[in-house]
C-alpha positions in Angstrom: 126.5 112.9 106.8 123.0 113.9 107.4 119.6 111.7 106.1 119.0 114.4 103.7 122.0 114.3 102.5 122.3 110.5 102.3 119.0 110.6 99.7 120.6 113.4 97.7 123.3 111.1 97.0 121.5 108.0 96.9 119.0 108.4 94.4 121.4 109.1 91.5 122.9 105.6 92.6 119.7 104.4 91.9 119.1 106.0 88.6 122.5 104.7 87.3 121.9 100.7 88.7 118.4 100.3 87.5 119.1 102.3 84.6 115.5 104.8 84.7 116.0 108.2 85.5 112.6 108.6 86.2 113.3 106.2 89.4 113.0 108.5 93.0 113.6 108.0 96.1 111.1 106.6 98.8 111.4 105.6 101.9 109.1 102.6 101.3 110.8 101.9 97.8 111.5 98.3 97.9 112.4 95.2 94.8 108.1 94.9 94.7 108.1 98.8 93.1 111.0 98.1 90.5 110.6 96.6 87.3 114.2 95.4 87.1 114.9 95.0 90.9 116.1 92.0 90.9 118.7 89.9 92.9 121.6 90.8 90.4 120.2 94.3 90.3 120.0 94.5 94.4 123.8 93.3 94.6 124.6 95.8 92.3 122.7 98.4 94.1 124.6 97.3 97.7 127.9 97.5 96.1 127.4 100.6 94.3 126.0 102.1 97.5 129.2 100.5 99.2 131.2 102.1 97.1 129.8 105.9 97.2 129.5 106.2 100.4 132.9 104.7 101.4 131.1 101.9 103.7 130.7 98.3 103.8 128.0 96.1 104.9 128.0 92.7 106.3 126.0 90.0 105.4 123.7 90.3 108.3 123.2 94.0 108.0 122.2 93.2 104.3 119.1 90.9 105.4 117.5 93.6 107.3 117.4 95.7 104.5 113.5 95.9 103.2 113.4 99.0 101.1 115.5 101.6 100.2 114.8 103.6 103.6 116.6 100.7 105.5 119.5 101.2 103.4 119.9 104.9 103.9 119.4 104.0 108.1 122.4 101.9 107.2 124.8 104.3 105.5 123.8 106.6 108.4 124.4 104.5 111.1 128.0 103.8 109.6 128.5 107.4 108.2 128.1 109.2 111.7 
């Protein structure tokens, strides 16, 4: 799966998790950019992405996610 396909599929997941129809994907989007992005919604985002893409992330991998772009890159590596 290429990066563009992942981005198309991840944006609706983000909108659902953060309950915000206006949220738009950006590579550098992070918790500091989204008002309701707290530790619980972060976990919900990871779980929702894992479910949507049928992947699993290790705790070590999750520690490297500093932005949504990092998450997209991780999904891309796992869906090759």
